[in-house]
All heavy atoms as a GROMACS GRO file, in nm:
protein
  586
    1MET      N    1  14.930  13.851  10.137
    1MET     CA    2  15.021  13.799  10.237
    1MET      C    3  14.940  13.739  10.352
    1MET      O    4  14.845  13.799  10.399
    1MET     CB    5  15.112  13.911  10.287
    1MET     CG    6  15.216  13.864  10.382
    1MET     SD    7  15.331  14.000  10.409
    1MET     CE    8  15.462  13.910  10.480
    2ASP      N    9  14.980  13.624  10.398
    2ASP     CA   10  14.908  13.553  10.503
    2ASP      C   11  14.942  13.612  10.640
    2ASP      O   12  15.059  13.625  10.675
    2ASP     CB   13  14.946  13.405  10.498
    2ASP     CG   14  14.859  13.320  10.588
    2ASP    OD1   15  14.750  13.369  10.626
    2ASP    OD2   16  14.901  13.208  10.619
    3LYS      N   17  14.841  13.647  10.717
    3LYS     CA   18  14.864  13.707  10.849
    3LYS      C   19  14.920  13.607  10.950
    3LYS      O   20  14.977  13.646  11.050
    3LYS     CB   21  14.735  13.768  10.903
    3LYS     CG   22  14.697  13.895  10.835
    3LYS     CD   23  14.589  13.966  10.911
    3LYS     CE   24  14.566  14.102  10.849
    3LYS     NZ   25  14.493  14.190  10.935
    4LYS      N   26  14.905  13.479  10.927
    4LYS     CA   27  14.958  13.377  11.018
    4LYS      C   28  15.110  13.378  11.019
    4LYS      O   29  15.172  13.334  11.115
    4LYS     CB   30  14.908  13.238  10.980
    4LYS     CG   31  14.760  13.221  10.996
    4LYS     CD   32  14.726  13.191  11.138
    4LYS     CE   33  14.578  13.163  11.148
    4LYS     NZ   34  14.533  13.153  11.283
    5ASN      N   35  15.174  13.424  10.913
    5ASN     CA   36  15.320  13.423  10.903
    5ASN      C   37  15.385  13.544  10.968
    5ASN      O   38  15.506  13.548  10.979
    5ASN     CB   39  15.363  13.414  10.757
    5ASN     CG   40  15.324  13.281  10.695
    5ASN    OD1   41  15.309  13.182  10.766
    5ASN    ND2   42  15.309  13.279  10.565
    6LEU      N   43  15.307  13.644  11.008
    6LEU     CA   44  15.364  13.762  11.070
    6LEU      C   45  15.401  13.733  11.214
    6LEU      O   46  15.327  13.668  11.288
    6LEU     CB   47  15.265  13.879  11.065
    6LEU     CG   48  15.233  13.934  10.927
    6LEU    CD1   49  15.127  14.042  10.937
    6LEU    CD2   50  15.357  13.990  10.861
    7ALA      N   51  15.516  13.783  11.257
    7ALA     CA   52  15.562  13.759  11.394
    7ALA      C   53  15.489  13.849  11.493
    7ALA      O   54  15.468  13.810  11.608
    7ALA     CB   55  15.712  13.784  11.403
    8PHE      N   56  15.451  13.968  11.449
    8PHE     CA   57  15.384  14.064  11.537
    8PHE      C   58  15.240  14.082  11.494
    8PHE      O   59  15.208  14.079  11.375
    8PHE     CB   60  15.451  14.201  11.531
    8PHE     CG   61  15.585  14.208  11.600
    8PHE    CD1   62  15.668  14.316  11.578
    8PHE    CD2   63  15.628  14.111  11.688
    8PHE    CE1   64  15.790  14.326  11.640
    8PHE    CE2   65  15.749  14.119  11.751
    8PHE     CZ   66  15.830  14.227  11.726
    9GLY      N   67  15.154  14.106  11.593
    9GLY     CA   68  15.017  14.143  11.564
    9GLY      C   69  15.003  14.294  11.567
    9GLY      O   70  15.099  14.368  11.590
   10LYS      N   71  14.882  14.342  11.542
   10LYS     CA   72  14.856  14.486  11.541
   10LYS      C   73  14.886  14.548  11.677
   10LYS      O   74  14.946  14.655  11.686
   10LYS     CB   75  14.711  14.510  11.501
   10LYS     CG   76  14.673  14.656  11.495
   10LYS     CD   77  14.529  14.672  11.453
   10LYS     CE   78  14.490  14.818  11.451
   10LYS     NZ   79  14.350  14.836  11.414
   11GLN      N   80  14.847  14.479  11.785
   11GLN     CA   81  14.868  14.534  11.919
   11GLN      C   82  15.018  14.539  11.953
   11GLN      O   83  15.061  14.629  12.024
   11GLN     CB   84  14.792  14.452  12.022
   11GLN     CG   85  14.784  14.521  12.156
   11GLN     CD   86  14.685  14.455  12.248
   11GLN    OE1   87  14.637  14.347  12.222
   11GLN    NE2   88  14.655  14.523  12.357
   12ASN      N   89  15.097  14.445  11.902
   12ASN     CA   90  15.241  14.450  11.924
   12ASN      C   91  15.302  14.576  11.864
   12ASN      O   92  15.387  14.641  11.926
   12ASN     CB   93  15.309  14.326  11.863
   12ASN     CG   94  15.275  14.200  11.935
   12ASN    OD1   95  15.166  14.146  11.915
   12ASN    ND2   96  15.364  14.154  12.019
   13PHE      N   97  15.259  14.610  11.743
   13PHE     CA   98  15.311  14.730  11.679
   13PHE      C   99  15.269  14.856  11.754
   13PHE      O  100  15.346  14.951  11.766
   13PHE     CB  101  15.266  14.738  11.533
   13PHE     CG  102  15.341  14.643  11.443
   13PHE    CD1  103  15.276  14.539  11.380
   13PHE    CD2  104  15.476  14.659  11.422
   13PHE    CE1  105  15.344  14.452  11.298
   13PHE    CE2  106  15.546  14.573  11.339
   13PHE     CZ  107  15.480  14.468  11.277
   14ILE      N  108  15.147  14.858  11.805
   14ILE     CA  109  15.099  14.973  11.882
   14ILE      C  110  15.180  14.988  12.010
   14ILE      O  111  15.226  15.098  12.045
   14ILE     CB  112  14.949  14.960  11.911
   14ILE    CG1  113  14.869  14.972  11.782
   14ILE    CG2  114  14.903  15.064  12.012
   14ILE    CD1  115  14.722  14.938  11.795
   15LEU      N  116  15.201  14.877  12.082
   15LEU     CA  117  15.282  14.881  12.205
   15LEU      C  118  15.426  14.923  12.176
   15LEU      O  119  15.486  14.997  12.254
   15LEU     CB  120  15.279  14.746  12.274
   15LEU     CG  121  15.146  14.704  12.336
   15LEU    CD1  122  15.154  14.560  12.384
   15LEU    CD2  123  15.109  14.797  12.450
   16LEU      N  124  15.479  14.877  12.066
   16LEU     CA  125  15.615  14.914  12.027
   16LEU      C  126  15.625  15.064  11.998
   16LEU      O  127  15.721  15.130  12.039
   16LEU     CB  128  15.658  14.832  11.906
   16LEU     CG  129  15.805  14.819  11.875
   16LEU    CD1  130  15.879  14.755  11.990
   16LEU    CD2  131  15.825  14.737  11.750
   17ALA      N  132  15.526  15.118  11.930
   17ALA     CA  133  15.526  15.261  11.899
   17ALA      C  134  15.510  15.345  12.026
   17ALA      O  135  15.577  15.448  12.041
   17ALA     CB  136  15.414  15.293  11.801
   18VAL      N  137  15.426  15.300  12.117
   18VAL     CA  138  15.408  15.373  12.243
   18VAL      C  139  15.538  15.369  12.323
   18VAL      O  140  15.580  15.471  12.381
   18VAL     CB  141  15.290  15.314  12.324
   18VAL    CG1  142  15.287  15.367  12.465
   18VAL    CG2  143  15.159  15.344  12.254
   19GLY      N  144  15.603  15.254  12.329
   19GLY     CA  145  15.731  15.244  12.399
   19GLY      C  146  15.836  15.334  12.339
   19GLY      O  147  15.912  15.400  12.411
   20MET      N  148  15.842  15.340  12.207
   20MET     CA  149  15.938  15.428  12.141
   20MET      C  150  15.909  15.574  12.171
   20MET      O  151  16.000  15.653  12.194
   20MET     CB  152  15.937  15.404  11.989
   20MET     CG  153  16.035  15.491  11.914
   20MET     SD  154  16.205  15.464  11.960
   20MET     CE  155  16.238  15.315  11.872
   21ALA      N  156  15.781  15.611  12.175
   21ALA     CA  157  15.744  15.749  12.207
   21ALA      C  158  15.785  15.784  12.351
   21ALA      O  159  15.833  15.894  12.377
   21ALA     CB  160  15.593  15.769  12.188
   22VAL      N  161  15.768  15.689  12.444
   22VAL     CA  162  15.807  15.714  12.583
   22VAL      C  163  15.959  15.732  12.593
   22VAL      O  164  16.008  15.818  12.666
   22VAL     CB  165  15.757  15.599  12.674
   22VAL    CG1  166  15.815  15.610  12.813
   22VAL    CG2  167  15.605  15.600  12.680
   23VAL      N  168  16.035  15.652  12.519
   23VAL     CA  169  16.181  15.667  12.519
   23VAL      C  170  16.221  15.803  12.464
   23VAL      O  171  16.308  15.871  12.518
   23VAL     CB  172  16.247  15.553  12.439
   23VAL    CG1  173  16.395  15.580  12.417
   23VAL    CG2  174  16.228  15.420  12.510
   24ILE      N  175  16.158  15.844  12.356
   24ILE     CA  176  16.189  15.975  12.297
   24ILE      C  177  16.155  16.087  12.395
   24ILE      O  178  16.232  16.183  12.410
   24ILE     CB  179  16.115  15.992  12.163
   24ILE    CG1  180  16.175  15.897  12.058
   24ILE    CG2  181  16.120  16.136  12.114
   24ILE    CD1  182  16.097  15.888  11.929
   25ILE      N  183  16.043  16.075  12.466
   25ILE     CA  184  16.008  16.175  12.567
   25ILE      C  185  16.113  16.179  12.676
   25ILE      O  186  16.153  16.286  12.724
   25ILE     CB  187  15.867  16.146  12.624
   25ILE    CG1  188  15.761  16.177  12.520
   25ILE    CG2  189  15.842  16.228  12.751
   25ILE    CD1  190  15.622  16.129  12.556
   26GLY      N  191  16.163  16.063  12.718
   26GLY     CA  192  16.268  16.058  12.820
   26GLY      C  193  16.395  16.128  12.774
   26GLY      O  194  16.458  16.201  12.851
   27PHE      N  195  16.433  16.107  12.648
   27PHE     CA  196  16.552  16.174  12.598
   27PHE      C  197  16.531  16.325  12.586
   27PHE      O  198  16.624  16.403  12.608
   27PHE     CB  199  16.594  16.115  12.463
   27PHE     CG  200  16.678  15.990  12.477
   27PHE    CD1  201  16.623  15.867  12.445
   27PHE    CD2  202  16.808  15.996  12.521
   27PHE    CE1  203  16.698  15.752  12.458
   27PHE    CE2  204  16.884  15.881  12.536
   27PHE     CZ  205  16.828  15.759  12.504
   28ILE      N  206  16.411  16.366  12.551
   28ILE     CA  207  16.382  16.509  12.544
   28ILE      C  208  16.390  16.571  12.683
   28ILE      O  209  16.442  16.682  12.700
   28ILE     CB  210  16.244  16.533  12.479
   28ILE    CG1  211  16.250  16.500  12.330
   28ILE    CG2  212  16.197  16.677  12.500
   28ILE    CD1  213  16.116  16.500  12.261
   29LEU      N  214  16.341  16.498  12.784
   29LEU     CA  215  16.350  16.549  12.921
   29LEU      C  216  16.496  16.561  12.967
   29LEU      O  217  16.529  16.647  13.049
   29LEU     CB  218  16.274  16.457  13.017
   29LEU     CG  219  16.122  16.455  13.006
   29LEU    CD1  220  16.064  16.351  13.100
   29LEU    CD2  221  16.065  16.592  13.036
   30MET      N  222  16.584  16.474  12.917
   30MET     CA  223  16.725  16.480  12.954
   30MET      C  224  16.799  16.594  12.885
   30MET      O  225  16.902  16.639  12.936
   30MET     CB  226  16.795  16.348  12.918
   30MET     CG  227  16.792  16.247  13.026
   30MET     SD  228  16.901  16.111  12.991
   30MET     CE  229  16.785  15.992  12.930
   31SER      N  230  16.750  16.638  12.772
   31SER     CA  231  16.823  16.740  12.698
   31SER      C  232  16.804  16.878  12.762
   31SER      O  233  16.718  16.898  12.845
   31SER     CB  234  16.775  16.743  12.552
   31SER     OG  235  16.643  16.790  12.547
   32GLY      N  236  16.884  16.967  12.720
   32GLY     CA  237  16.875  17.104  12.770
   32GLY      C  238  17.007  17.176  12.749
   32GLY      O  239  17.102  17.122  12.691
   33LYS      N  240  17.011  17.296  12.798
   33LYS     CA  241  17.131  17.376  12.785
   33LYS      C  242  17.241  17.317  12.872
   33LYS      O  243  17.220  17.282  12.987
   33LYS     CB  244  17.101  17.520  12.826
   33LYS     CG  245  17.214  17.615  12.807
   33LYS     CD  246  17.176  17.754  12.848
   33LYS     CE  247  17.301  17.839  12.850
   33LYS     NZ  248  17.281  17.963  12.919
   34GLY      N  249  17.358  17.304  12.819
   34GLY     CA  250  17.472  17.249  12.893
   34GLY      C  251  17.567  17.357  12.938
   34GLY      O  252  17.552  17.476  12.909
   35SER      N  253  17.667  17.316  13.012
   35SER     CA  254  17.771  17.409  13.058
   35SER      C  255  17.879  17.422  12.951
   35SER      O  256  17.903  17.332  12.873
   35SER     CB  257  17.834  17.358  13.187
   35SER     OG  258  17.739  17.356  13.289
   36THR      N  259  17.943  17.539  12.950
   36THR     CA  260  18.055  17.562  12.859
   36THR      C  261  18.179  17.590  12.942
   36THR      O  262  18.175  17.592  13.065
   36THR     CB  263  18.026  17.680  12.765
   36THR    OG1  264  18.010  17.799  12.843
   36THR    CG2  265  17.900  17.656  12.684
   37GLU      N  266  18.288  17.617  12.875
   37GLU     CA  267  18.412  17.647  12.948
   37GLU      C  268  18.403  17.779  13.023
   37GLU      O  269  18.469  17.798  13.125
   37GLU     CB  270  18.530  17.652  12.851
   37GLU     CG  271  18.566  17.517  12.794
   37GLU     CD  272  18.684  17.524  12.700
   37GLU    OE1  273  18.756  17.625  12.702
   37GLU    OE2  274  18.705  17.428  12.627
   38THR      N  275  18.322  17.870  12.974
   38THR     CA  276  18.314  18.002  13.037
   38THR      C  277  18.197  18.018  13.132
   38THR      O  278  18.200  18.107  13.217
   38THR     CB  279  18.304  18.111  12.928
   38THR    OG1  280  18.190  18.084  12.847
   38THR    CG2  281  18.429  18.113  12.844
   39SER      N  282  18.095  17.937  13.120
   39SER     CA  283  17.979  17.950  13.209
   39SER      C  284  17.933  17.813  13.258
   39SER      O  285  17.935  17.715  13.184
   39SER     CB  286  17.864  18.020  13.137
   39SER     OG  287  17.815  17.939  13.033
   40PHE      N  288  17.892  17.810  13.384
   40PHE     CA  289  17.843  17.687  13.444
   40PHE      C  290  17.693  17.697  13.463
   40PHE      O  291  17.642  17.795  13.515
   40PHE     CB  292  17.911  17.664  13.580
   40PHE     CG  293  17.857  17.544  13.653
   40PHE    CD1  294  17.885  17.417  13.610
   40PHE    CD2  295  17.776  17.560  13.765
   40PHE    CE1  296  17.835  17.307  13.676
   40PHE    CE2  297  17.724  17.452  13.831
   40PHE     CZ  298  17.755  17.324  13.787
   41ASP      N  299  17.623  17.595  13.420
   41ASP     CA  300  17.478  17.591  13.433
   41ASP      C  301  17.443  17.484  13.536
   41ASP      O  302  17.456  17.365  13.509
   41ASP     CB  303  17.412  17.559  13.299
   41ASP     CG  304  17.262  17.566  13.305
   41ASP    OD1  305  17.208  17.624  13.400
   41ASP    OD2  306  17.198  17.510  13.213
   42PRO      N  307  17.397  17.523  13.656
   42PRO     CA  308  17.365  17.423  13.759
   42PRO      C  309  17.243  17.338  13.725
   42PRO      O  310  17.216  17.239  13.793
   42PRO     CB  311  17.342  17.506  13.885
   42PRO     CG  312  17.308  17.642  13.837
   42PRO     CD  313  17.378  17.659  13.705
   43ASP      N  314  17.171  17.373  13.619
   43ASP     CA  315  17.053  17.297  13.579
   43ASP      C  316  17.089  17.157  13.528
   43ASP      O  317  17.002  17.072  13.518
   43ASP     CB  318  16.975  17.374  13.473
   43ASP     CG  319  16.838  17.315  13.448
   43ASP    OD1  320  16.772  17.276  13.547
   43ASP    OD2  321  16.798  17.307  13.330
   44ILE      N  322  17.217  17.132  13.499
   44ILE     CA  323  17.254  16.999  13.453
   44ILE      C  324  17.240  16.896  13.564
   44ILE      O  325  17.234  16.776  13.537
   44ILE     CB  326  17.398  16.995  13.395
   44ILE    CG1  327  17.500  17.034  13.500
   44ILE    CG2  328  17.409  17.083  13.274
   44ILE    CD1  329  17.644  17.012  13.456
   45PHE      N  330  17.231  16.940  13.689
   45PHE     CA  331  17.214  16.849  13.801
   45PHE      C  332  17.071  16.851  13.856
   45PHE      O  333  17.048  16.811  13.970
   45PHE     CB  334  17.311  16.884  13.913
   45PHE     CG  335  17.454  16.872  13.872
   45PHE    CD1  336  17.535  16.984  13.863
   45PHE    CD2  337  17.509  16.750  13.840
   45PHE    CE1  338  17.667  16.974  13.825
   45PHE    CE2  339  17.640  16.739  13.800
   45PHE     CZ  340  17.720  16.852  13.793
   46SER      N  341  16.975  16.896  13.776
   46SER     CA  342  16.837  16.902  13.823
   46SER      C  343  16.780  16.761  13.837
   46SER      O  344  16.824  16.666  13.773
   46SER     CB  345  16.751  16.983  13.727
   46SER     OG  346  16.734  16.914  13.606
   47THR      N  347  16.679  16.749  13.921
   47THR     CA  348  16.615  16.620  13.945
   47THR      C  349  16.553  16.565  13.817
   47THR      O  350  16.555  16.444  13.794
   47THR     CB  351  16.506  16.636  14.053
   47THR    OG1  352  16.566  16.690  14.170
   47THR    CG2  353  16.443  16.504  14.087
   48MET      N  354  16.499  16.651  13.735
   48MET     CA  355  16.437  16.608  13.610
   48MET      C  356  16.538  16.539  13.519
   48MET      O  357  16.508  16.436  13.459
   48MET     CB  358  16.377  16.729  13.537
   48MET     CG  359  16.318  16.697  13.402
   48MET     SD  360  16.166  16.607  13.412
   48MET     CE  361  16.058  16.736  13.465
   49ARG      N  362  16.658  16.592  13.512
   49ARG     CA  363  16.757  16.541  13.417
   49ARG      C  364  16.833  16.418  13.467
   49ARG      O  365  16.879  16.338  13.387
   49ARG     CB  366  16.856  16.651  13.382
   49ARG     CG  367  16.792  16.758  13.296
   49ARG     CD  368  16.884  16.872  13.277
   49ARG     NE  369  16.952  16.864  13.149
   49ARG     CZ  370  17.031  16.958  13.105
   49ARG    NH1  371  17.055  17.064  13.176
   49ARG    NH2  372  17.088  16.944  12.989
   50ILE      N  373  16.849  16.404  13.599
   50ILE     CA  374  16.931  16.292  13.646
   50ILE      C  375  16.851  16.181  13.714
   50ILE      O  376  16.908  16.075  13.742
   50ILE     CB  377  17.044  16.339  13.740
   50ILE    CG1  378  16.988  16.401  13.867
   50ILE    CG2  379  17.136  16.434  13.668
   50ILE    CD1  380  17.094  16.433  13.970
   51LYS      N  381  16.723  16.204  13.742
   51LYS     CA  382  16.643  16.099  13.806
   51LYS      C  383  16.518  16.062  13.726
   51LYS      O  384  16.495  15.945  13.698
   51LYS     CB  385  16.602  16.143  13.947
   51LYS     CG  386  16.718  16.152  14.042
   51LYS     CD  387  16.673  16.191  14.180
   51LYS     CE  388  16.793  16.202  14.272
   51LYS     NZ  389  16.756  16.250  14.404
   52ILE      N  390  16.438  16.160  13.691
   52ILE     CA  391  16.310  16.132  13.628
   52ILE      C  392  16.326  16.087  13.484
   52ILE      O  393  16.266  15.988  13.442
   52ILE     CB  394  16.217  16.256  13.638
   52ILE    CG1  395  16.188  16.285  13.785
   52ILE    CG2  396  16.089  16.235  13.561
   52ILE    CD1  397  16.115  16.413  13.810
   53ALA      N  398  16.406  16.157  13.406
   53ALA     CA  399  16.422  16.124  13.264
   53ALA      C  400  16.480  15.984  13.241
   53ALA      O  401  16.429  15.910  13.156
   53ALA     CB  402  16.506  16.230  13.194
   54PRO      N  403  16.583  15.941  13.316
   54PRO     CA  404  16.630  15.803  13.296
   54PRO      C  405  16.526  15.698  13.333
   54PRO      O  406  16.518  15.593  13.268
   54PRO     CB  407  16.752  15.793  13.387
   54PRO     CG  408  16.799  15.932  13.401
   54PRO     CD  409  16.676  16.016  13.400
   55VAL      N  410  16.444  15.725  13.434
   55VAL     CA  411  16.338  15.630  13.471
   55VAL      C  412  16.234  15.623  13.360
   55VAL      O  413  16.186  15.514  13.326
   55VAL     CB  414  16.275  15.670  13.606
   55VAL    CG1  415  16.149  15.589  13.634
   55VAL    CG2  416  16.375  15.653  13.718
   56VAL      N  417  16.200  15.736  13.300
   56VAL     CA  418  16.105  15.737  13.189
   56VAL      C  419  16.161  15.657  13.071
   56VAL      O  420  16.090  15.576  13.010
   56VAL     CB  421  16.072  15.882  13.148
   56VAL    CG1  422  15.992  15.886  13.019
   56VAL    CG2  423  15.995  15.951  13.259
   57CYS      N  424  16.289  15.675  13.042
   57CYS     CA  425  16.352  15.598  12.933
   57CYS      C  426  16.351  15.449  12.965
   57CYS      O  427  16.322  15.366  12.878
   57CYS     CB  428  16.495  15.645  12.911
   57CYS     SG  429  16.507  15.802  12.828
   58PHE      N  430  16.382  15.414  13.088
   58PHE     CA  431  16.383  15.272  13.128
   58PHE      C  432  16.245  15.210  13.112
   58PHE      O  433  16.232  15.099  13.061
   58PHE     CB  434  16.432  15.260  13.272
   58PHE     CG  435  16.436  15.118  13.322
   58PHE    CD1  436  16.534  15.032  13.278
   58PHE    CD2  437  16.342  15.072  13.410
   58PHE    CE1  438  16.539  14.901  13.322
   58PHE    CE2  439  16.344  14.941  13.455
   58PHE     CZ  440  16.443  14.855  13.411
   59ILE      N  441  16.142  15.282  13.154
   59ILE     CA  442  16.005  15.232  13.138
   59ILE      C  443  15.972  15.212  12.990
   59ILE      O  444  15.910  15.113  12.951
   59ILE     CB  445  15.904  15.327  13.207
   59ILE    CG1  446  15.921  15.320  13.358
   59ILE    CG2  447  15.761  15.295  13.167
   59ILE    CD1  448  15.845  15.426  13.434
   60GLY      N  449  16.016  15.305  12.906
   60GLY     CA  450  15.994  15.291  12.763
   60GLY      C  451  16.065  15.170  12.704
   60GLY      O  452  16.007  15.096  12.624
   61PHE      N  453  16.190  15.146  12.746
   61PHE     CA  454  16.263  15.029  12.696
   61PHE      C  455  16.200  14.899  12.744
   61PHE      O  456  16.190  14.802  12.668
   61PHE     CB  457  16.410  15.035  12.738
   61PHE     CG  458  16.492  15.132  12.658
   61PHE    CD1  459  16.563  15.233  12.720
   61PHE    CD2  460  16.499  15.122  12.519
   61PHE    CE1  461  16.639  15.322  12.646
   61PHE    CE2  462  16.575  15.211  12.445
   61PHE     CZ  463  16.645  15.312  12.509
   62VAL      N  464  16.155  14.895  12.869
   62VAL     CA  465  16.089  14.774  12.920
   62VAL      C  466  15.960  14.748  12.844
   62VAL      O  467  15.929  14.632  12.810
   62VAL     CB  468  16.065  14.786  13.073
   62VAL    CG1  469  15.973  14.677  13.123
   62VAL    CG2  470  16.197  14.783  13.147
   63SER      N  471  15.883  14.853  12.816
   63SER     CA  472  15.759  14.833  12.742
   63SER      C  473  15.786  14.788  12.598
   63SER      O  474  15.709  14.710  12.542
   63SER     CB  475  15.674  14.960  12.743
   63SER     OG  476  15.738  15.064  12.674
   64MET      N  477  15.896  14.833  12.539
   64MET     CA  478  15.932  14.786  12.406
   64MET      C  479  15.972  14.639  12.408
   64MET      O  480  15.935  14.563  12.318
   64MET     CB  481  16.046  14.871  12.348
   64MET     CG  482  16.002  15.010  12.307
   64MET     SD  483  16.136  15.117  12.258
   64MET     CE  484  16.203  15.030  12.120
   65ILE      N  485  16.043  14.598  12.511
   65ILE     CA  486  16.080  14.456  12.524
   65ILE      C  487  15.953  14.373  12.540
   65ILE      O  488  15.939  14.266  12.480
   65ILE     CB  489  16.176  14.437  12.642
   65ILE    CG1  490  16.312  14.499  12.608
   65ILE    CG2  491  16.192  14.289  12.676
   65ILE    CD1  492  16.408  14.506  12.723
   66TYR      N  493  15.859  14.421  12.622
   66TYR     CA  494  15.732  14.349  12.638
   66TYR      C  495  15.658  14.338  12.505
   66TYR      O  496  15.602  14.234  12.473
   66TYR     CB  497  15.645  14.418  12.742
   66TYR     CG  498  15.506  14.359  12.750
   66TYR    CD1  499  15.485  14.235  12.808
   66TYR    CD2  500  15.397  14.426  12.697
   66TYR    CE1  501  15.359  14.178  12.812
   66TYR    CE2  502  15.270  14.371  12.701
   66TYR     CZ  503  15.251  14.247  12.760
   66TYR     OH  504  15.126  14.192  12.763
   67ALA      N  505  15.660  14.445  12.426
   67ALA     CA  506  15.590  14.443  12.297
   67ALA      C  507  15.653  14.342  12.202
   67ALA      O  508  15.584  14.279  12.122
   67ALA     CB  509  15.592  14.582  12.234
   68ILE      N  510  15.784  14.323  12.212
   68ILE     CA  511  15.852  14.226  12.125
   68ILE      C  512  15.826  14.084  12.172
   68ILE      O  513  15.802  13.994  12.091
   68ILE     CB  514  16.004  14.257  12.121
   68ILE    CG1  515  16.028  14.389  12.048
   68ILE    CG2  516  16.080  14.144  12.054
   68ILE    CD1  517  16.168  14.440  12.059
   69VAL      N  518  15.827  14.063  12.303
   69VAL     CA  519  15.813  13.928  12.358
   69VAL      C  520  15.668  13.879  12.356
   69VAL      O  521  15.642  13.760  12.343
   69VAL     CB  522  15.870  13.923  12.502
   69VAL    CG1  523  15.842  13.792  12.568
   69VAL    CG2  524  16.018  13.952  12.500
   70ARG      N  525  15.573  13.971  12.365
   70ARG     CA  526  15.431  13.935  12.373
   70ARG      C  527  15.388  13.857  12.250
   70ARG      O  528  15.413  13.897  12.136
   70ARG     CB  529  15.348  14.063  12.384
   70ARG     CG  530  15.201  14.038  12.399
   70ARG     CD  531  15.128  14.172  12.405
   70ARG     NE  532  14.986  14.151  12.410
   70ARG     CZ  533  14.909  14.130  12.304
   70ARG    NH1  534  14.962  14.129  12.183
   70ARG    NH2  535  14.780  14.110  12.317
   71LYS      N  536  15.322  13.747  12.275
   71LYS     CA  537  15.274  13.663  12.164
   71LYS      C  538  15.136  13.713  12.120
   71LYS      O  539  15.046  13.729  12.204
   71LYS     CB  540  15.263  13.518  12.209
   71LYS     CG  541  15.224  13.424  12.099
   71LYS     CD  542  15.227  13.281  12.143
   71LYS     CE  543  15.186  13.193  12.029
   71LYS     NZ  544  15.189  13.052  12.064
   72PRO      N  545  15.118  13.738  11.992
   72PRO     CA  546  14.987  13.785  11.945
   72PRO      C  547  14.882  13.674  11.959
   72PRO      O  548  14.912  13.556  11.948
   72PRO     CB  549  15.009  13.822  11.800
   72PRO     CG  550  15.132  13.752  11.759
   72PRO     CD  551  15.214  13.729  11.883
   73LYS      N  552  14.758  13.716  11.982
   73LYS     CA  553  14.648  13.620  11.997
   73LYS      C  554  14.616  13.560  11.860
   73LYS      O  555  14.631  13.623  11.757
   73LYS     CB  556  14.526  13.689  12.056
   73LYS     CG  557  14.551  13.733  12.197
   73LYS     CD  558  14.428  13.789  12.261
   73LYS     CE  559  14.467  13.824  12.404
   73LYS     NZ  560  14.371  13.896  12.476
   74GLU      N  561  14.567  13.438  11.864
   74GLU     CA  562  14.538  13.366  11.739
   74GLU      C  563  14.418  13.421  11.664
   74GLU      O  564  14.409  13.414  11.544
   74GLU     CB  565  14.515  13.218  11.770
   74GLU     CG  566  14.636  13.147  11.827
   74GLU     CD  567  14.751  13.143  11.728
   74GLU    OE1  568  14.726  13.131  11.607
   74GLU    OE2  569  14.866  13.152  11.773
   75ASN      N  570  14.321  13.481  11.737
   75ASN     CA  571  14.198  13.527  11.672
   75ASN      C  572  14.209  13.664  11.609
   75ASN      O  573  14.113  13.714  11.556
   75ASN     CB  574  14.080  13.523  11.771
   75ASN     CG  575  14.104  13.611  11.893
   75ASN    OD1  576  14.206  13.678  11.902
   75ASN    ND2  577  14.012  13.609  11.986
   76GLU      N  578  14.324  13.729  11.615
   76GLU     CA  579  14.339  13.862  11.554
   76GLU      C  580  14.346  13.851  11.404
   76GLU      O  581  14.403  13.766  11.346
   76GLU     CB  582  14.466  13.930  11.607
   76GLU     CG  583  14.448  13.982  11.747
   76GLU     CD  584  14.566  14.068  11.788
   76GLU    OE1  585  14.600  14.160  11.713
   76GLU    OE2  586  14.624  14.042  11.893
   0.00000   0.00000   0.00000
């Protein structure tokens, strides 16, 4: 298979994988024990779950977009 016909280069795939890993880490940071009808868990309003984790996910999505848009170099 001719490498000139590929849309992505090796570095694009690496950046895409790193972005996906960052998004997965963000979702893991958002997860946790939730409240039920009988008990309330105030941890659902923690700074980690409502501020930091969405920012981590956003950074991951932006890096994935960059990995898709980035044009691979010709000499690769």
